[in-house]
C-alpha positions as CSV (number, residue, x, y, z in Angstrom):
1,M,-0.1,-0.2,0.0
2,Q,2.8,2.6,0.9
3,A,4.7,1.6,-2.6
4,A,1.4,2.2,-4.3
5,L,0.9,5.5,-2.7
6,Q,4.7,7.0,-3.3
7,I,4.4,5.9,-7.1
8,A,0.7,7.8,-7.6
9,S,2.3,10.9,-5.6
10,I,5.5,10.4,-8.0
11,I,3.3,10.3,-10.8
12,I,0.7,13.5,-9.9
13,S,3.6,15.5,-9.1
14,V,5.1,14.8,-12.9
15,V,1.7,15.5,-14.3
16,L,0.9,18.6,-12.2
17,I,4.6,19.8,-13.5
18,I,3.7,19.4,-17.2
19,L,0.5,21.2,-16.7
20,I,2.0,24.0,-14.8
21,L,4.3,24.8,-17.8
22,L,1.4,24.0,-20.6
23,Q,-0.2,27.2,-18.8
24,V,2.4,29.9,-18.8
25,K,1.7,32.5,-20.4
26,G,3.7,33.8,-23.5
27,G,4.6,30.4,-24.6
28,A,8.5,30.7,-23.4
29,L,10.0,30.2,-20.3
30,G,11.0,33.8,-19.7
31,S,7.7,34.9,-17.9
32,L,8.8,32.2,-15.1
33,L,11.7,34.1,-14.3
34,G,10.2,37.8,-14.4
35,G,10.1,38.5,-18.0
36,E,7.3,40.2,-19.8
37,T,4.0,40.1,-18.2
38,G,0.4,41.1,-19.2
39,G,-0.8,44.2,-18.1
40,F,-4.5,43.3,-18.2
41,A,-6.8,40.2,-17.1
42,R,-8.5,38.2,-19.4
43,T,-11.1,35.4,-18.8
44,R,-10.1,31.1,-19.5
45,R,-11.9,29.8,-21.8
46,G,-11.9,26.2,-23.9
47,L,-8.6,24.3,-23.6
48,E,-7.2,26.7,-21.0
49,K,-9.8,26.4,-18.4
50,T,-10.0,22.5,-18.8
51,L,-6.4,22.6,-18.1
52,F,-6.7,24.9,-14.8
53,N,-9.5,23.0,-13.7
54,I,-7.5,19.1,-14.2
55,T,-4.4,21.2,-12.5
56,I,-6.9,22.0,-9.2
57,G,-8.1,18.8,-9.2
58,L,-4.7,16.8,-9.6
59,S,-3.4,19.2,-6.6
60,I,-6.0,18.2,-4.2
61,A,-5.5,14.9,-4.9
62,F,-1.7,15.4,-4.1
63,L,-2.4,16.8,-1.0
64,A,-5.0,14.1,-0.1
65,I,-2.4,11.5,-1.3
66,S,0.5,13.2,0.8
67,I,-1.8,13.8,4.4
68,L,-3.0,10.0,3.9
69,S,0.7,9.0,3.1
70,V,1.7,10.6,6.0
71,V,-0.7,9.7,8.8
72,A,-1.1,6.1,7.9
73,F,2.4,5.0,7.7
74,R,4.5,7.0,10.2
75,M,6.3,5.5,12.3
């Protein structure tokens, strides 16, 4: 059971990293490091909204698995 939780957390964390990098505005990693940012807010639509919702769901799942792993298997 402990190995399954560890594998699940690794898979979810890798998928979360990929989803977050896909959501970077501007298309390049430069905006992550303080590059040019837009001065206006806009709403998410279509695929961008779907990626955002999947990211939130996976982050909640990662948090739940992490807490379950600590509570169930602490020594």
